[in-house]
C-alpha positions as a printed NumPy array, in Angstrom:
array([[ 27.791,   6.64 ,  16.745],
       [ 28.06 ,  10.106,  15.267],
       [ 26.03 ,  13.028,  16.563],
       [ 24.429,  13.334,  13.121],
       [ 23.215,   9.737,  13.426],
       [ 21.786,  10.323,  16.886],
       [ 19.939,  13.402,  15.62 ],
       [ 18.481,  11.554,  12.626],
       [ 17.416,   8.598,  14.78 ],
       [ 15.741,  10.978,  17.247],
       [ 14.007,  12.864,  14.451],
       [ 12.501,   9.671,  13.039],
       [ 11.433,   8.469,  16.48 ],
       [  9.703,  11.842,  16.93 ],
       [  8.142,  11.699,  13.456],
       [  6.708,   8.262,  14.241],
       [  5.234,   9.743,  17.441],
       [  3.652,  12.512,  15.38 ],
       [  2.418,   9.944,  12.859],
       [  0.49 ,   8.195,  15.632],
       [ -1.552,  11.327,  16.26 ],
       [ -2.481,  11.782,  12.621],
       [ -5.156,   9.115,  12.793],
       [ -8.619,   8.026,  11.828],
       [-10.214,   5.474,  14.152],
       [-11.804,   2.604,  12.23 ],
       [-12.031,  -0.306,  14.662],
       [ -9.295,  -2.251,  16.41 ],
       [ -6.553,  -0.628,  14.342],
       [ -6.641,   3.101,  13.573],
       [ -5.39 ,   4.523,  10.283],
       [ -2.202,   6.474,  11.107],
       [  0.972,   7.739,   9.471],
       [  3.263,   5.669,  11.698],
       [  4.156,   3.213,   8.937],
       [  4.945,   6.121,   6.603],
       [  7.641,   7.4  ,   8.977],
       [  8.794,   3.879,   9.852],
       [  9.338,   3.112,   6.152],
       [ 11.001,   6.475,   5.568],
       [ 13.369,   5.739,   8.471],
       [ 14.296,   2.404,   6.905],
       [ 14.857,   3.922,   3.47 ],
       [ 16.8  ,   6.997,   4.579],
       [ 18.618,   5.78 ,   7.687],
       [ 19.253,   2.164,   6.792],
       [ 18.544,  -1.022,   8.697],
       [ 20.233,  -0.433,  12.046],
       [ 19.49 ,   3.255,  12.515],
       [ 15.962,   2.921,  11.107],
       [ 15.205,   0.063,  13.496],
       [ 16.813,   1.975,  16.37 ],
       [ 14.516,   4.946,  15.719],
       [ 11.546,   2.595,  16.039],
       [ 12.969,   0.918,  19.155],
       [ 13.188,   4.355,  20.755],
       [  9.614,   5.084,  19.686],
       [  8.356,   1.822,  21.234],
       [ 10.423,   2.332,  24.395],
       [  9.038,   5.853,  24.889],
       [  5.511,   4.513,  24.62 ],
       [  6.094,   1.593,  26.959],
       [  7.704,   3.927,  29.494],
       [  4.384,   5.754,  29.691],
       [  4.679,   8.644,  27.283],
       [  1.446,   8.865,  25.263],
       [  3.121,   8.387,  21.889],
       [  1.018,   5.495,  20.615],
       [ -2.194,   6.244,  18.759],
       [ -4.267,   5.642,  21.889],
       [ -1.874,   6.537,  24.69 ],
       [  1.08 ,   4.696,  26.143],
       [  2.291,   2.663,  29.08 ],
       [  3.292,  -0.916,  29.727],
       [ -0.348,  -2.049,  29.653],
       [ -0.356,  -1.256,  25.93 ],
       [  1.175,  -4.681,  25.319],
       [ -2.288,  -6.146,  25.988],
       [ -3.924,  -4.177,  23.172],
       [ -4.668,  -6.193,  20.023],
       [ -2.823,  -3.639,  17.872],
       [  0.477,  -3.795,  19.786],
       [  1.918,  -6.368,  17.363],
       [  1.883,  -3.713,  14.662],
       [  3.87 ,  -1.388,  16.919],
       [  6.489,  -4.094,  17.509],
       [  6.394,  -4.782,  13.778],
       [  7.607,  -1.236,  13.05 ],
       [ 11.035,  -2.181,  14.392],
       [ 11.37 ,  -5.19 ,  12.107],
       [  9.781,  -3.438,   9.129],
       [ 12.265,  -0.554,   9.352],
       [ 15.127,  -3.038,   9.608],
       [ 13.978,  -5.096,   6.602],
       [ 13.306,  -1.969,   4.542],
       [ 16.741,  -0.648,   5.446],
       [ 18.47 ,  -3.883,   4.43 ],
       [ 16.79 ,  -4.169,   1.05 ],
       [ 16.961,  -0.506,   0.09 ],
       [ 20.557,  -0.136,   1.272],
       [ 22.719,   2.118,  -0.866],
       [ 20.053,   2.298,  -3.538],
       [ 18.29 ,   5.314,  -4.943],
       [ 16.225,   3.163,  -7.285],
       [ 12.451,   3.647,  -7.006],
       [ 11.601,   0.008,  -7.746],
       [ 14.119,  -1.355,  -5.239],
       [ 12.818,   1.004,  -2.526],
       [  9.227,   0.108,  -3.384],
       [  9.884,  -3.644,  -3.207],
       [ 11.864,  -3.28 ,   0.035],
       [  8.894,  -1.506,   1.586],
       [  6.447,  -4.137,   0.324],
       [  8.58 ,  -6.739,   2.089],
       [  8.731,  -4.581,   5.227],
       [  4.969,  -4.064,   5.146],
       [  4.454,  -7.829,   4.824],
       [  6.604,  -8.356,   7.92 ],
       [  4.656,  -5.633,   9.742],
       [  1.331,  -7.243,   8.829],
       [  2.615, -10.671,   9.902],
       [  3.619,  -9.371,  13.337],
       [  0.337,  -7.513,  13.709],
       [ -1.92 , -10.379,  12.649],
       [ -0.139, -13.008,  14.735],
       [ -0.069, -10.774,  17.819],
       [ -3.714,  -9.808,  17.381],
       [ -4.686, -13.458,  17.005],
       [ -3.04 , -14.426,  20.273],
       [ -4.285, -11.342,  22.126],
       [ -7.887, -11.752,  20.975],
       [ -8.053, -15.517,  21.464],
       [ -5.967, -16.103,  24.569],
       [ -5.886, -12.859,  26.53 ],
       [ -9.12 , -11.028,  25.765],
       [-11.16 , -14.202,  25.309],
       [-12.767, -12.946,  22.099],
       [-12.202, -15.801,  19.663],
       [-11.227, -14.579,  16.227],
       [ -9.906, -16.603,  13.303],
       [ -6.949, -15.358,  11.27 ],
       [ -9.126, -14.657,   8.224],
       [-11.298, -12.256,  10.243],
       [ -8.228, -10.546,  11.684],
       [ -6.921, -10.012,   8.163],
       [-10.32 ,  -8.554,   7.219],
       [-10.234,  -5.976,  10.044],
       [ -6.498,  -5.354,  10.479],
       [ -4.992,  -5.673,   6.99 ],
       [ -7.472,  -5.317,   4.141],
       [ -8.785,  -1.852,   5.093],
       [ -5.202,  -0.531,   5.129],
       [ -3.585,  -2.06 ,   2.046],
       [ -4.45 ,   0.703,  -0.419],
       [ -3.434,   3.484,   1.986],
       [ -0.204,   1.64 ,   2.829],
       [  0.648,   1.191,  -0.869],
       [  0.108,   4.934,  -1.358],
       [  2.451,   5.586,   1.591],
       [  5.019,   3.255,   0.024],
       [  4.858,   5.099,  -3.287],
       [  5.287,   8.444,  -1.496],
       [  8.214,   7.16 ,   0.575],
       [  9.816,   5.784,  -2.593],
       [  9.458,   9.146,  -4.352],
       [ 10.869,  10.983,  -1.335],
       [ 13.628,   8.402,  -0.936],
       [ 14.737,   8.725,  -4.557],
       [ 15.047,  12.497,  -4.094],
       [ 16.539,  12.679,  -0.588],
       [ 18.685,   9.548,  -0.203],
       [ 21.391,  10.648,  -2.665],
       [ 21.596,  13.971,  -0.822],
       [ 21.945,  12.25 ,   2.575],
       [ 24.56 ,   9.82 ,   1.26 ],
       [ 26.547,  12.615,  -0.399],
       [ 26.395,  15.315,   2.272],
       [ 26.401,  13.275,   5.448]])
């Protein structure tokens, strides 16, 4: 791996950490900018490096650094929102695969929609199991979607549009100069 790659991966791991602290608490899942930086990592770094930036982010949090929106540590795996954090890794990877070598707005947009769908799937499934089997607070999938997906869709689509605009402008520069 080149030093440039290591720097970019580290930068996006750090940006995701920063994104966690730009938040508005609205229930089980806070509104943050983590997905924005996760998607940007996938678009600009590609599948492997984008996912690696998110793996580093998750590892830092699980090691105890307070990089998640409400802290950090191994006990975070018992929080209902942890599935979304794990989902960042897979979302960045999917986004990176489907926006690979493309500076096309529509392709980037659709890649991020697919990545967001994967992120939501991880989050909803994890929250379902955590609420129903660990916390003992029965919750059906429909109610989880109401509290963990629906309030965020519009904001996430706006993030996707912004990442697509940024990606169209910056990706050709990264591909050409790096």
